[in-house]
Each structure stands twice: as C-alpha cells, then as structure tokens.
C-alpha positions in Angstrom: -90.0 60.2 12.8 -91.6 63.5 11.8 -88.8 64.1 9.3 -89.3 60.6 7.8 -93.1 61.3 7.4 -92.4 64.7 5.7 -89.9 63.1 3.3 -92.4 60.3 2.4 -95.1 63.0 1.8 -92.7 65.0 -0.4 -91.9 61.9 -2.5 -95.6 61.0 -2.8 -96.5 64.5 -4.0 -93.6 64.6 -6.5 -94.8 61.3 -7.9 -98.3 62.7 -8.3 -97.2 65.8 -10.2 -97.6 65.8 -14.0 -94.6 65.1 -16.1 -92.5 68.1 -16.8 -92.5 69.3 -20.4 -90.2 71.5 -22.4 -90.4 73.2 -25.8 -87.2 72.6 -27.8 -85.7 74.1 -30.9 -83.0 71.4 -30.9 -83.7 68.2 -32.8 -80.9 66.5 -30.8 -83.3 66.6 -27.8 -85.4 64.0 -29.5 -83.3 61.1 -28.6 -83.0 57.8 -30.5 -85.3 59.4 -33.1 -87.5 57.7 -35.7 -87.7 60.2 -38.6 -90.4 60.6 -41.2 -89.3 62.7 -44.2 -92.4 62.2 -46.5 -90.2 61.4 -49.6 -92.4 58.3 -50.2 -95.4 60.5 -51.1 -95.9 62.7 -54.1 -98.6 65.3 -54.0 -101.1 63.0 -52.2 -104.1 65.1 -51.1 -105.6 63.3 -48.1 -106.9 63.8 -44.6 -105.7 60.3 -43.6 -105.3 58.1 -41.8 -102.1 57.2 -43.6 -99.0 55.4 -42.3 -96.1 57.7 -43.0 -93.6 55.3 -41.5 -94.3 52.2 -39.4 -95.5 53.4 -36.1 -96.6 56.9 -37.2 -100.1 57.7 -38.5 -100.9 61.0 -40.2 -104.4 62.7 -40.0 -105.3 66.2 -41.0 -107.9 68.7 -42.0 -109.3 69.1 -45.6 -106.9 70.5 -48.1 -103.8 68.9 -46.6 -101.1 67.1 -48.6 -98.5 64.4 -48.1 -95.5 64.7 -50.3 -96.1 68.3 -51.2 -93.4 69.7 -53.4 -94.1 73.5 -53.6 -95.6 76.0 -51.2 -95.5 79.8 -51.3 -95.2 80.9 -47.7 -95.6 84.6 -48.4 -93.0 86.7 -46.5 -91.5 83.4 -45.1 -90.2 82.4 -48.5 -90.8 79.1 -50.5 -90.8 75.5 -49.5 -90.3 72.4 -51.7 -87.1 73.0 -53.7 -85.7 69.5 -53.9 -87.7 67.8 -51.2 -91.2 66.6 -50.3 -93.0 67.5 -47.0 -96.4 67.5 -45.3 -98.6 70.7 -45.8 -101.9 71.8 -44.3 -104.5 73.7 -46.3 -104.9 77.4 -46.0 -106.0 76.9 -42.3 -105.7 73.5 -40.7 -104.0 70.9 -38.6 -101.4 68.2 -39.3 -101.4 65.5 -36.6 -99.1 62.5 -36.2 -100.1 59.7 -33.8 -97.7 57.1 -32.5 -98.1 53.4 -32.0 -96.1 53.7 -28.8 -96.1 56.4 -26.1 -93.0 58.6 -26.4 -91.1 61.1 -24.3 -90.6 63.6 -27.2 -91.5 64.6 -30.7 -90.9 67.5 -33.1 -90.4 68.5 -36.7 -88.8 71.2 -39.0 -91.7 73.6 -39.4 -92.7 76.9 -41.1 -96.0 78.6 -42.0 -97.5 81.3 -44.2 -96.8 84.8 -43.2 -97.3 88.3 -44.6 -95.8 91.7 -44.0 -99.2 92.9 -42.7 -99.9 89.9 -40.3 -97.2 87.4 -39.3 -99.6 84.5 -38.4 -98.3 81.7 -36.2 -98.2 77.9 -35.6 -99.6 76.0 -32.6 -97.6 72.9 -31.6 -99.3 70.6 -29.2 -98.8 67.1 -27.7 -101.7 64.9 -26.6 -101.9 61.9 -24.2 -103.6 58.6 -24.5 -107.1 60.1 -24.0 -106.6 62.9 -26.5 -106.0 65.3 -23.7 -103.6 68.2 -24.4 -100.4 67.7 -22.3 -98.6 70.8 -23.6 -99.2 73.5 -26.2 -97.2 76.5 -27.6 -98.0 79.2 -30.1 -95.1 80.6 -32.0 -94.5 82.9 -35.0 -91.7 81.8 -37.4 -89.9 84.5 -39.3 -87.7 83.5 -42.2 -86.3 85.2 -45.3 -88.9 86.3 -47.9 -86.5 85.2 -50.7 -85.3 82.0 -48.9 -85.9 78.4 -49.8 -86.9 75.6 -47.4 -86.2 77.7 -44.3 -87.9 77.1 -41.0 -87.4 76.2 -37.4 -87.4 72.9 -35.4 -90.3 72.8 -33.0 -90.5 69.9 -30.5 -91.8 69.0 -27.1 -90.1 66.7 -24.6 -91.5 65.1 -21.4 -89.8 63.3 -18.5 -92.1 60.3 -18.9 -93.4 58.6 -22.0 -96.9 59.9 -22.2 -97.1 61.5 -25.6 -99.5 59.7 -28.0 -99.6 62.4 -30.8 -98.3 65.8 -31.9 -100.0 68.4 -34.0 -99.1 71.5 -35.9 -102.0 74.0 -36.5 -102.0 77.3 -38.4 -102.2 79.1 -41.7 -100.4 77.2 -44.5 -98.3 75.1 -42.1 -95.5 73.0 -43.6 -93.7 70.1 -41.8 -90.7 68.0 -42.6 -88.4 65.5 -40.9 -90.8 64.6 -38.2 -88.8 63.1 -35.3 -90.1 60.8 -32.6 -88.1 59.5 -29.6 -87.9 55.7 -29.4 -87.4 53.8 -26.2 -83.8 52.8 -25.4 -83.6 49.3 -24.0 -82.6 49.2 -20.3 -79.3 47.4 -19.5 -81.4 44.6 -17.9 -83.0 44.0 -21.3 -79.7 43.7 -23.0 -78.6 41.2 -20.3 -81.7 39.1 -20.9 -81.2 39.1 -24.6 -77.6 38.0 -24.3 -78.6 35.3 -21.9 -81.2 34.1 -24.3 -78.7 34.0 -27.2 -76.3 32.1 -25.0 -78.9 29.4 -24.2 -79.8 29.1 -27.9 -76.1 28.7 -28.7 -75.7 26.0 -26.0 -78.8 24.1 -27.3 -77.4 24.3 -30.9 -74.0 22.9 -29.7 -75.7 20.0 -27.9 -77.7 19.1 -31.0 -74.4 19.1 -33.0 
C-alpha cells in the first residue's frame, strides 16, 4: 500500500512540474513546421502588428523592417543577397505571436558584431500570459566576408504552451521562422474517415 501511495505521489509531482524545454540548433526539431520566409514584404518599416503568414503575427521595436533586403552585420558579414528577411533596428526586439499554442519555434538568425565587442542575441519563448518560459543568450560568429550566414536558434517544449518567440539584440536579422503545428491524433483521422464514409453513404442513398 505504501509503495502505491509513493508511486501516486511521484506521478502527481511529475504532472505538476513545468514542461521541459530545450534550445536547439537543428530546424528538424521543429516538427510539422509552418515556415515564414518574409518574401511577401519589401522594405516595410513597421512595428506591427502584421500578419506574416496566417497564424503568425509580427510585432517589434521602432526601426524594425519586414522584407529587409540588405544589412551590414559588421564582422558577421552581410545579409540580404538574394532574399528578404526581418530585421530589428540598431537595438531591439522582433517578436512573433502564434494563433495556436505550440511545442516549438525557431528561426535562422544572426546579429551585428564587431572585432572589439561580439554582441549577442537573446531568444525567448513566452506563454499565454506573456510570462517567459525559457530564455537563452548566445553570440553568433560568422565570416566577416560571408553572405547570408547565421545559425538556427529554436526552443522546443514537451507540451504546447508557447504563445510567442522573440529575438532581441543589436542589429538582429531573422529568416525562415519555423513553428511546430499540431499533428492530428490517429483518433482524429478515424473520425474524419468515418465522417467521409457517412457522407458517401448519404450521397449514394440520394442517388
């Protein structure tokens, strides 16, 4: 009896713990991803809110740009050769808010850097009440003479509790924002097939 009580208590405590989070540099960890590439914008200076793709809303600080096409990142090279992206001002935040809670989000990112001071980017995810669920500060180091180089930065969770993701820093640039979409459970597929079957039967009876 005591062992059963201890097992029940352990399960209850595990359920009460916050969802485990992980920083990832692998875009494949953002499963069934909806991707925003910002190619539908062209040099649009805005703080938002703007819908970048259905289900993803962009907001930012002053000086930010959707569909930016050129950025000098100092010792981290240049962005914008042949593609559009989202860019913050000299110092600021780019935030993307999701219509549905998700288990993971991330993007291809870089930031301004110099040989004297490398600077950094802060990637954070927020819950439904705008509370920070997870936050990481990283310095990205790419070739001074490179083009469109960067690193994928994402955060995954074991439960779908991410409402938004933000990237903050000096001259932050973001492209190919990826957000995990829910995968229907097998039961959902079964109900859908059953519904289609009923519709087919009804159509045959009418015929």
